[in-house]
C-alpha positions as CSV (number, residue, x, y, z in Angstrom):
1,M,31.0,-132.5,-190.9
2,K,28.7,-133.5,-193.7
3,F,29.8,-134.9,-197.0
4,L,27.6,-134.2,-200.1
5,S,27.4,-136.7,-202.9
6,R,27.6,-135.7,-206.5
7,E,23.9,-136.2,-206.9
8,I,23.0,-133.7,-204.2
9,L,25.2,-131.1,-205.8
10,F,23.3,-131.7,-209.1
11,T,19.9,-130.5,-207.8
12,V,17.2,-128.3,-209.0
13,A,17.6,-124.8,-207.6
14,F,15.4,-121.7,-207.8
15,S,18.1,-119.1,-208.1
16,S,20.3,-117.9,-210.9
17,C,23.7,-118.7,-212.3
18,S,26.6,-116.7,-210.9
19,V,28.1,-116.1,-214.4
20,Q,27.6,-112.5,-215.4
21,Y,24.8,-111.9,-217.9
22,C,23.7,-115.5,-217.9
23,N,20.1,-115.9,-218.8
24,N,19.9,-119.6,-219.2
25,T,16.5,-120.8,-218.1
26,T,17.5,-124.3,-217.0
27,G,16.5,-125.9,-213.7
28,R,19.9,-127.7,-213.5
29,F,22.6,-126.1,-211.3
30,R,25.9,-127.2,-210.0
31,Q,28.0,-125.7,-207.1
32,F,31.4,-124.2,-207.9
33,T,33.4,-126.3,-205.5
34,S,37.1,-126.2,-204.7
35,L,37.7,-129.2,-207.0
36,A,35.8,-127.4,-209.8
37,Y,38.0,-124.3,-209.1
38,K,41.1,-126.4,-209.4
39,K,39.9,-128.1,-212.7
40,A,39.0,-124.7,-214.2
41,Q,42.5,-123.3,-213.3
42,E,44.2,-126.4,-214.8
43,K,42.2,-126.1,-218.0
44,G,42.7,-122.4,-218.4
45,T,39.0,-121.5,-218.4
46,Y,39.1,-119.8,-215.0
47,T,40.9,-116.7,-216.4
48,T,37.7,-115.8,-218.3
49,Y,35.5,-116.2,-215.2
50,N,38.0,-115.1,-212.5
51,Y,35.2,-113.4,-210.5
52,L,33.7,-116.8,-209.5
53,T,34.3,-118.0,-206.0
54,V,34.0,-121.4,-204.4
55,G,30.4,-122.0,-203.2
56,Q,28.7,-120.0,-206.0
57,Q,26.1,-121.7,-208.2
58,L,26.5,-122.2,-211.9
59,C,23.9,-123.3,-214.4
60,H,24.7,-126.7,-216.0
61,T,25.7,-125.2,-219.3
62,H,28.3,-122.8,-217.7
63,Y,29.5,-125.5,-215.3
64,M,30.3,-127.8,-218.2
65,S,32.0,-125.1,-220.3
66,I,34.1,-123.8,-217.4
67,V,34.9,-126.9,-215.3
68,E,34.5,-129.8,-217.8
69,S,35.5,-128.0,-221.0
70,D,37.4,-131.0,-222.3
71,R,34.8,-133.6,-221.4
72,N,33.8,-134.7,-225.0
73,R,37.1,-134.0,-226.8
74,K,39.0,-136.8,-228.4
75,S,42.4,-137.8,-227.2
76,E,45.4,-136.4,-228.8
77,T,46.6,-140.0,-229.4
78,P,44.2,-142.4,-231.0
79,A,43.5,-145.5,-228.9
80,S,44.7,-147.7,-231.7
81,M,48.1,-146.1,-231.6
82,E,48.3,-146.6,-227.8
83,I,47.3,-150.2,-228.2
84,N,50.0,-150.8,-230.8
85,E,52.6,-149.3,-228.6
86,V,51.6,-151.5,-225.7
87,N,51.7,-154.6,-228.0
88,R,55.2,-153.6,-229.1
89,E,56.4,-153.4,-225.5
90,I,54.8,-156.8,-224.6
91,G,56.4,-158.3,-227.7
92,K,59.9,-157.5,-226.5
93,Y,59.4,-159.8,-223.5
94,I,57.6,-162.6,-225.3
95,K,60.4,-163.5,-227.8
């Protein structure tokens, strides 16, 4: 059994994206793995692309929008609020 690294999956391919009507002319493709399938289901993006199956190839643009749709979104709770809460909890034990 062979294990593929993330770098190998992120290779230049000479075929097309499995998303219907995709005409992206990128040379960057990703494989739609079982982990990608799970992430897309959890994020609710799979319902739009429910014809995709594990093992198919996606262009980088579609992979990011389907599998990593929340990649660059800010947290619901600002980090400063989280730090303040941690400091309050620690302060209870220091006094």
